PDB file of N, CA, C and O in Angstrom:
ATOM      1  N   MET A   1      14.698 -18.411   0.158  1.00  0.00           N
ATOM      2  CA  MET A   1      13.738 -17.744  -1.508  1.00  0.00           C
ATOM      3  C   MET A   1      12.604 -17.508  -0.981  1.00  0.00           C
ATOM      4  O   MET A   1      11.948 -16.468  -1.041  1.00  0.00           O
ATOM      5  N   PHE A   2      12.258 -18.913  -0.221  1.00  0.00           N
ATOM      6  CA  PHE A   2      10.961 -19.536  -0.572  1.00  0.00           C
ATOM      7  C   PHE A   2       9.916 -18.011   0.269  1.00  0.00           C
ATOM      8  O   PHE A   2       9.166 -17.248  -0.340  1.00  0.00           O
ATOM      9  N   GLN A   3      10.123 -17.999   1.252  1.00  0.00           N
ATOM     10  CA  GLN A   3       9.575 -16.944   2.068  1.00  0.00           C
ATOM     11  C   GLN A   3       9.664 -15.765   1.747  1.00  0.00           C
ATOM     12  O   GLN A   3       9.379 -15.080   2.729  1.00  0.00           O
ATOM     13  N   TYR A   4      10.062 -14.782   0.357  1.00  0.00           N
ATOM     14  CA  TYR A   4       9.875 -13.887   0.575  1.00  0.00           C
ATOM     15  C   TYR A   4       8.550 -13.919  -1.807  1.00  0.00           C
ATOM     16  O   TYR A   4       8.067 -13.201  -2.683  1.00  0.00           O
ATOM     17  N   VAL A   5       8.734 -15.048  -1.463  1.00  0.00           N
ATOM     18  CA  VAL A   5       7.525 -15.331  -2.576  1.00  0.00           C
ATOM     19  C   VAL A   5       5.966 -15.584  -1.866  1.00  0.00           C
ATOM     20  O   VAL A   5       4.932 -15.386  -2.503  1.00  0.00           O
ATOM     21  N   LEU A   6       5.989 -16.037  -0.497  1.00  0.00           N
ATOM     22  CA  LEU A   6       4.856 -15.678   0.427  1.00  0.00           C
ATOM     23  C   LEU A   6       4.682 -14.339   0.243  1.00  0.00           C
ATOM     24  O   LEU A   6       3.818 -13.825  -0.468  1.00  0.00           O
ATOM     25  N   TYR A   7       5.901 -13.516   1.195  1.00  0.00           N
ATOM     26  CA  TYR A   7       5.355 -12.260   1.097  1.00  0.00           C
ATOM     27  C   TYR A   7       4.667 -11.335   0.006  1.00  0.00           C
ATOM     28  O   TYR A   7       3.777 -10.486   0.050  1.00  0.00           O
ATOM     29  N   ALA A   8       5.464 -11.867  -0.987  1.00  0.00           N
ATOM     30  CA  ALA A   8       4.821 -11.109  -2.107  1.00  0.00           C
ATOM     31  C   ALA A   8       3.404 -11.388  -2.375  1.00  0.00           C
ATOM     32  O   ALA A   8       2.555 -10.499  -2.437  1.00  0.00           O
ATOM     33  N   VAL A   9       3.051 -13.224  -2.606  1.00  0.00           N
ATOM     34  CA  VAL A   9       1.523 -13.207  -2.436  1.00  0.00           C
ATOM     35  C   VAL A   9       1.157 -12.437  -1.596  1.00  0.00           C
ATOM     36  O   VAL A   9       0.583 -11.398  -1.920  1.00  0.00           O
ATOM     37  N   LEU A  10       1.429 -12.800  -0.153  1.00  0.00           N
ATOM     38  CA  LEU A  10       0.457 -11.895   0.417  1.00  0.00           C
ATOM     39  C   LEU A  10      -0.410 -10.843   0.396  1.00  0.00           C
ATOM     40  O   LEU A  10      -1.639 -10.787   0.446  1.00  0.00           O
ATOM     41  N   ALA A  11       0.755  -9.720   0.286  1.00  0.00           N
ATOM     42  CA  ALA A  11       1.190  -8.082  -0.215  1.00  0.00           C
ATOM     43  C   ALA A  11      -0.203  -8.244  -1.592  1.00  0.00           C
ATOM     44  O   ALA A  11      -1.176  -7.506  -1.747  1.00  0.00           O
ATOM     45  N   ILE A  12       0.161  -9.351  -2.323  1.00  0.00           N
ATOM     46  CA  ILE A  12      -0.700  -9.194  -3.302  1.00  0.00           C
ATOM     47  C   ILE A  12      -2.162  -8.934  -2.910  1.00  0.00           C
ATOM     48  O   ILE A  12      -2.970  -8.052  -3.203  1.00  0.00           O
ATOM     49  N   VAL A  13      -2.218 -10.523  -1.795  1.00  0.00           N
ATOM     50  CA  VAL A  13      -3.822 -10.949  -1.814  1.00  0.00           C
ATOM     51  C   VAL A  13      -4.492  -9.953  -0.894  1.00  0.00           C
ATOM     52  O   VAL A  13      -5.660  -9.570  -0.947  1.00  0.00           O
ATOM     53  N   VAL A  14      -3.332  -9.523   0.149  1.00  0.00           N
ATOM     54  CA  VAL A  14      -4.037  -8.042   0.991  1.00  0.00           C
ATOM     55  C   VAL A  14      -4.747  -6.719   0.383  1.00  0.00           C
ATOM     56  O   VAL A  14      -5.635  -6.006   0.850  1.00  0.00           O
ATOM     57  N   VAL A  15      -3.805  -6.638  -1.200  1.00  0.00           N
ATOM     58  CA  VAL A  15      -4.476  -5.158  -1.400  1.00  0.00           C
ATOM     59  C   VAL A  15      -5.657  -5.731  -2.405  1.00  0.00           C
ATOM     60  O   VAL A  15      -6.592  -4.952  -2.591  1.00  0.00           O
ATOM     61  N   LEU A  16      -5.705  -6.876  -3.002  1.00  0.00           N
ATOM     62  CA  LEU A  16      -7.269  -7.341  -4.490  1.00  0.00           C
ATOM     63  C   LEU A  16      -8.296  -7.329  -2.554  1.00  0.00           C
ATOM     64  O   LEU A  16      -9.361  -6.726  -2.426  1.00  0.00           O
ATOM     65  N   ALA A  17      -7.868  -7.825  -1.802  1.00  0.00           N
ATOM     66  CA  ALA A  17      -8.874  -8.172  -0.694  1.00  0.00           C
ATOM     67  C   ALA A  17      -9.483  -6.749  -0.003  1.00  0.00           C
ATOM     68  O   ALA A  17     -10.689  -6.684   0.233  1.00  0.00           O
ATOM     69  N   THR A  18      -8.654  -5.701   0.284  1.00  0.00           N
ATOM     70  CA  THR A  18      -9.041  -4.165   0.319  1.00  0.00           C
ATOM     71  C   THR A  18      -9.752  -3.105  -0.447  1.00  0.00           C
ATOM     72  O   THR A  18     -10.250  -2.030  -0.113  1.00  0.00           O
ATOM     73  N   ALA A  19      -9.603  -3.989  -2.019  1.00  0.00           N
ATOM     74  CA  ALA A  19      -9.519  -2.711  -3.042  1.00  0.00           C
ATOM     75  C   ALA A  19     -11.476  -3.890  -3.438  1.00  0.00           C
ATOM     76  O   ALA A  19     -12.334  -3.371  -4.152  1.00  0.00           O
ATOM     77  N   LEU A  20     -11.629  -4.853  -3.014  1.00  0.00           N
ATOM     78  CA  LEU A  20     -13.137  -5.614  -3.250  1.00  0.00           C
ATOM     79  C   LEU A  20     -13.842  -5.028  -2.010  1.00  0.00           C
ATOM     80  O   LEU A  20     -14.982  -4.570  -2.090  1.00  0.00           O
ATOM     81  N   CYS A  21     -13.137  -5.054  -0.858  1.00  0.00           N
ATOM     82  CA  CYS A  21     -14.046  -4.252  -0.051  1.00  0.00           C
ATOM     83  C   CYS A  21     -14.136  -2.721  -0.033  1.00  0.00           C
ATOM     84  O   CYS A  21     -15.074  -2.142   0.516  1.00  0.00           O
ATOM     85  N   LEU A  22     -13.407  -2.259  -0.481  1.00  0.00           N
ATOM     86  CA  LEU A  22     -13.609  -0.415  -0.874  1.00  0.00           C
ATOM     87  C   LEU A  22     -14.853  -0.544  -2.119  1.00  0.00           C
ATOM     88  O   LEU A  22     -15.964  -0.036  -1.968  1.00  0.00           O
ATOM     89  N   SER A  23     -14.492  -1.223  -3.210  1.00  0.00           N
ATOM     90  CA  SER A  23     -15.536  -0.989  -4.329  1.00  0.00           C
ATOM     91  C   SER A  23     -17.110  -1.863  -3.955  1.00  0.00           C
ATOM     92  O   SER A  23     -18.214  -1.840  -4.499  1.00  0.00           O
ATOM     93  N   ALA A  24     -16.638  -2.489  -2.940  1.00  0.00           N
ATOM     94  CA  ALA A  24     -18.317  -3.140  -2.100  1.00  0.00           C
ATOM     95  C   ALA A  24     -18.633  -2.407  -1.339  1.00  0.00           C
ATOM     96  O   ALA A  24     -19.745  -2.756  -0.944  1.00  0.00           O
ATOM     97  N   ALA A  25     -18.097  -0.939  -0.517  1.00  0.00           N
ATOM     98  CA  ALA A  25     -18.691   0.212   0.380  1.00  0.00           C
ATOM     99  C   ALA A  25     -19.482   1.170  -0.649  1.00  0.00           C
ATOM    100  O   ALA A  25     -20.536   1.766  -0.429  1.00  0.00           O
ATOM    101  N   LEU A  26     -18.726   1.169  -1.801  1.00  0.00           N
ATOM    102  CA  LEU A  26     -19.396   1.721  -3.002  1.00  0.00           C
ATOM    103  C   LEU A  26     -20.283   1.569  -3.732  1.00  0.00           C
ATOM    104  O   LEU A  26     -20.976   2.452  -4.238  1.00  0.00           O
ATOM    105  N   GLY A  27     -20.355   0.537  -3.858  1.00  0.00           N
ATOM    106  CA  GLY A  27     -21.417  -0.210  -4.946  1.00  0.00           C
ATOM    107  C   GLY A  27     -23.160  -0.317  -4.406  1.00  0.00           C
ATOM    108  O   GLY A  27     -23.725  -0.587  -3.346  1.00  0.00           O
ATOM    109  N   LYS A  28     -23.448  -0.060  -5.350  1.00  0.00           N
ATOM    110  CA  LYS A  28     -25.019   0.433  -5.406  1.00  0.00           C
ATOM    111  C   LYS A  28     -26.069  -1.018  -5.153  1.00  0.00           C
ATOM    112  O   LYS A  28     -26.767  -1.006  -4.139  1.00  0.00           O
ATOM    113  N   LYS A  29     -26.134  -1.970  -5.887  1.00  0.00           N
ATOM    114  CA  LYS A  29     -26.305  -3.616  -6.106  1.00  0.00           C
ATOM    115  C   LYS A  29     -26.635  -4.246  -4.728  1.00  0.00           C
ATOM    116  O   LYS A  29     -25.455  -4.589  -4.642  1.00  0.00           O
ATOM    117  N   ARG A  30     -26.913  -4.487  -4.127  1.00  0.00           N
ATOM    118  CA  ARG A  30     -27.079  -5.331  -2.695  1.00  0.00           C
ATOM    119  C   ARG A  30     -26.260  -6.803  -2.682  1.00  0.00           C
ATOM    120  O   ARG A  30     -25.303  -7.129  -1.979  1.00  0.00           O
ATOM    121  N   ALA A  31     -26.889  -7.482  -3.589  1.00  0.00           N
ATOM    122  CA  ALA A  31     -26.621  -9.075  -4.009  1.00  0.00           C
ATOM    123  C   ALA A  31     -25.056  -9.087  -4.171  1.00  0.00           C
ATOM    124  O   ALA A  31     -24.374  -9.895  -3.540  1.00  0.00           O
ATOM    125  N   LEU A  32     -24.413  -8.013  -5.180  1.00  0.00           N
ATOM    126  CA  LEU A  32     -22.762  -8.007  -5.230  1.00  0.00           C
ATOM    127  C   LEU A  32     -22.029  -6.991  -4.669  1.00  0.00           C
ATOM    128  O   LEU A  32     -20.953  -6.643  -5.155  1.00  0.00           O
ATOM    129  N   ARG A  33     -22.401  -6.594  -3.910  1.00  0.00           N
ATOM    130  CA  ARG A  33     -21.748  -5.782  -2.901  1.00  0.00           C
ATOM    131  C   ARG A  33     -21.848  -6.748  -1.639  1.00  0.00           C
ATOM    132  O   ARG A  33     -20.940  -6.607  -0.820  1.00  0.00           O
ATOM    133  N   THR A  34     -22.674  -7.566  -1.403  1.00  0.00           N
ATOM    134  CA  THR A  34     -22.787  -8.478  -0.106  1.00  0.00           C
ATOM    135  C   THR A  34     -21.856  -9.939  -0.850  1.00  0.00           C
ATOM    136  O   THR A  34     -21.301 -10.782  -0.144  1.00  0.00           O
ATOM    137  N   LEU A  35     -21.858  -9.966  -2.118  1.00  0.00           N
ATOM    138  CA  LEU A  35     -20.590 -10.941  -2.897  1.00  0.00           C
ATOM    139  C   LEU A  35     -19.313 -10.129  -2.981  1.00  0.00           C
ATOM    140  O   LEU A  35     -18.343 -10.850  -3.211  1.00  0.00           O
ATOM    141  N   LYS A  36     -19.120  -9.255  -2.901  1.00  0.00           N
ATOM    142  CA  LYS A  36     -17.708  -8.612  -2.858  1.00  0.00           C
ATOM    143  C   LYS A  36     -16.934  -8.380  -0.996  1.00  0.00           C
ATOM    144  O   LYS A  36     -15.781  -8.199  -0.605  1.00  0.00           O
ATOM    145  N   ILE A  37     -18.024  -8.484  -0.412  1.00  0.00           N
ATOM    146  CA  ILE A  37     -17.764  -8.457   0.849  1.00  0.00           C
ATOM    147  C   ILE A  37     -17.210  -9.937   1.103  1.00  0.00           C
ATOM    148  O   ILE A  37     -16.091 -10.222   1.530  1.00  0.00           O
ATOM    149  N   VAL A  38     -18.078 -10.680   0.803  1.00  0.00           N
ATOM    150  CA  VAL A  38     -17.843 -12.164   1.221  1.00  0.00           C
ATOM    151  C   VAL A  38     -16.152 -12.969   0.516  1.00  0.00           C
ATOM    152  O   VAL A  38     -15.409 -13.735   1.131  1.00  0.00           O
ATOM    153  N   VAL A  39     -16.010 -12.532  -0.672  1.00  0.00           N
ATOM    154  CA  VAL A  39     -14.422 -12.597  -1.540  1.00  0.00           C
ATOM    155  C   VAL A  39     -13.786 -11.827  -0.753  1.00  0.00           C
ATOM    156  O   VAL A  39     -12.598 -12.148  -0.785  1.00  0.00           O
ATOM    157  N   GLY A  40     -13.950 -11.061  -0.131  1.00  0.00           N
ATOM    158  CA  GLY A  40     -12.444  -9.805   0.799  1.00  0.00           C
ATOM    159  C   GLY A  40     -12.491 -10.986   1.620  1.00  0.00           C
ATOM    160  O   GLY A  40     -11.622 -11.843   1.460  1.00  0.00           O
ATOM    161  N   CYS A  41     -13.415 -11.141   2.496  1.00  0.00           N
ATOM    162  CA  CYS A  41     -13.101 -11.924   3.907  1.00  0.00           C
ATOM    163  C   CYS A  41     -12.637 -12.959   3.770  1.00  0.00           C
ATOM    164  O   CYS A  41     -11.912 -13.520   4.591  1.00  0.00           O
ATOM    165  N   CYS A  42     -13.058 -13.481   2.462  1.00  0.00           N
ATOM    166  CA  CYS A  42     -12.330 -15.064   2.288  1.00  0.00           C
ATOM    167  C   CYS A  42     -10.997 -14.912   1.984  1.00  0.00           C
ATOM    168  O   CYS A  42     -10.129 -15.748   2.235  1.00  0.00           O
ATOM    169  N   LEU A  43     -10.780 -13.542   1.290  1.00  0.00           N
ATOM    170  CA  LEU A  43      -9.491 -13.625   0.356  1.00  0.00           C
ATOM    171  C   LEU A  43      -8.365 -13.107   1.939  1.00  0.00           C
ATOM    172  O   LEU A  43      -7.237 -13.587   2.046  1.00  0.00           O
ATOM    173  N   TYR A  44      -8.841 -12.268   2.839  1.00  0.00           N
ATOM    174  CA  TYR A  44      -8.261 -11.753   4.297  1.00  0.00           C
ATOM    175  C   TYR A  44      -8.054 -13.306   4.809  1.00  0.00           C
ATOM    176  O   TYR A  44      -7.006 -13.363   5.453  1.00  0.00           O
ATOM    177  N   PHE A  45      -8.615 -14.392   4.742  1.00  0.00           N
ATOM    178  CA  PHE A  45      -8.305 -15.423   5.573  1.00  0.00           C
ATOM    179  C   PHE A  45      -7.392 -16.117   5.223  1.00  0.00           C
ATOM    180  O   PHE A  45      -6.622 -16.578   6.065  1.00  0.00           O
ATOM    181  N   PHE A  46      -7.219 -16.411   3.679  1.00  0.00           N
ATOM    182  CA  PHE A  46      -6.720 -16.726   2.981  1.00  0.00           C
ATOM    183  C   PHE A  46      -4.625 -15.936   3.150  1.00  0.00           C
ATOM    184  O   PHE A  46      -3.461 -16.334   3.102  1.00  0.00           O
ATOM    185  N   ALA A  47      -5.281 -14.905   3.313  1.00  0.00           N
ATOM    186  CA  ALA A  47      -4.031 -14.176   3.954  1.00  0.00           C
ATOM    187  C   ALA A  47      -3.247 -13.944   5.407  1.00  0.00           C
ATOM    188  O   ALA A  47      -2.130 -13.491   5.657  1.00  0.00           O
ATOM    189  N   VAL A  48      -4.114 -14.355   6.093  1.00  0.00           N
ATOM    190  CA  VAL A  48      -3.964 -14.955   7.584  1.00  0.00           C
ATOM    191  C   VAL A  48      -3.047 -16.257   7.560  1.00  0.00           C
ATOM    192  O   VAL A  48      -1.958 -16.501   8.080  1.00  0.00           O
ATOM    193  N   ILE A  49      -3.820 -16.925   6.837  1.00  0.00           N
ATOM    194  CA  ILE A  49      -3.040 -18.657   6.187  1.00  0.00           C
ATOM    195  C   ILE A  49      -1.292 -18.541   5.681  1.00  0.00           C
ATOM    196  O   ILE A  49      -0.211 -18.975   6.079  1.00  0.00           O
ATOM    197  N   ILE A  50      -1.932 -17.478   4.309  1.00  0.00           N
ATOM    198  CA  ILE A  50       0.076 -17.231   4.355  1.00  0.00           C
ATOM    199  C   ILE A  50       0.831 -16.751   5.441  1.00  0.00           C
ATOM    200  O   ILE A  50       1.971 -17.184   5.608  1.00  0.00           O
ATOM    201  N   LEU A  51       0.213 -15.686   6.407  1.00  0.00           N
ATOM    202  CA  LEU A  51       1.188 -15.489   7.140  1.00  0.00           C
ATOM    203  C   LEU A  51       1.870 -15.426   8.163  1.00  0.00           C
ATOM    204  O   LEU A  51       2.744 -14.707   8.647  1.00  0.00           O
ATOM    205  N   VAL A  52       0.706 -17.263   8.662  1.00  0.00           N
ATOM    206  CA  VAL A  52       1.159 -18.064   9.532  1.00  0.00           C
ATOM    207  C   VAL A  52       1.946 -19.058   8.932  1.00  0.00           C
ATOM    208  O   VAL A  52       2.728 -19.656   9.671  1.00  0.00           O
ATOM    209  N   ALA A  53       1.884 -19.466   7.308  1.00  0.00           N
ATOM    210  CA  ALA A  53       2.473 -20.039   6.860  1.00  0.00           C
ATOM    211  C   ALA A  53       4.183 -19.507   6.622  1.00  0.00           C
ATOM    212  O   ALA A  53       5.054 -20.370   6.516  1.00  0.00           O
ATOM    213  N   SER A  54       4.396 -18.619   6.581  1.00  0.00           N
ATOM    214  CA  SER A  54       5.737 -17.709   6.581  1.00  0.00           C
ATOM    215  C   SER A  54       6.342 -17.521   7.716  1.00  0.00           C
ATOM    216  O   SER A  54       7.507 -17.125   7.768  1.00  0.00           O
ATOM    217  N   PHE A  55       5.600 -17.792   8.793  1.00  0.00           N
ATOM    218  CA  PHE A  55       6.403 -17.797  10.292  1.00  0.00           C
ATOM    219  C   PHE A  55       6.638 -18.937  10.117  1.00  0.00           C
ATOM    220  O   PHE A  55       7.816 -19.048  10.458  1.00  0.00           O
ATOM    221  N   LEU A  56       6.269 -19.929   9.787  1.00  0.00           N
ATOM    222  CA  LEU A  56       6.183 -21.781  10.341  1.00  0.00           C
ATOM    223  C   LEU A  56       7.880 -22.034   8.744  1.00  0.00           C
ATOM    224  O   LEU A  56       8.718 -22.911   8.956  1.00  0.00           O
ATOM    225  N   THR A  57       7.941 -21.541   8.020  1.00  0.00           N
ATOM    226  CA  THR A  57       8.882 -21.822   7.197  1.00  0.00           C
ATOM    227  C   THR A  57      10.310 -20.996   7.826  1.00  0.00           C
ATOM    228  O   THR A  57      11.385 -21.084   7.233  1.00  0.00           O
TER     229      THR A  57
END
């Protein structure tokens, strides 16, 4: 049961990170675009941690 919760959180994090990176690609302001890319990369890193945790449980 816990593994399904991890998969749900993983899916949400990946969707949010992808949306952030895509919106950064369409953004005009450089500082905001850079911030979105950094946050998106942090979310992808968090997704990898969740994926590894799901394999270890």
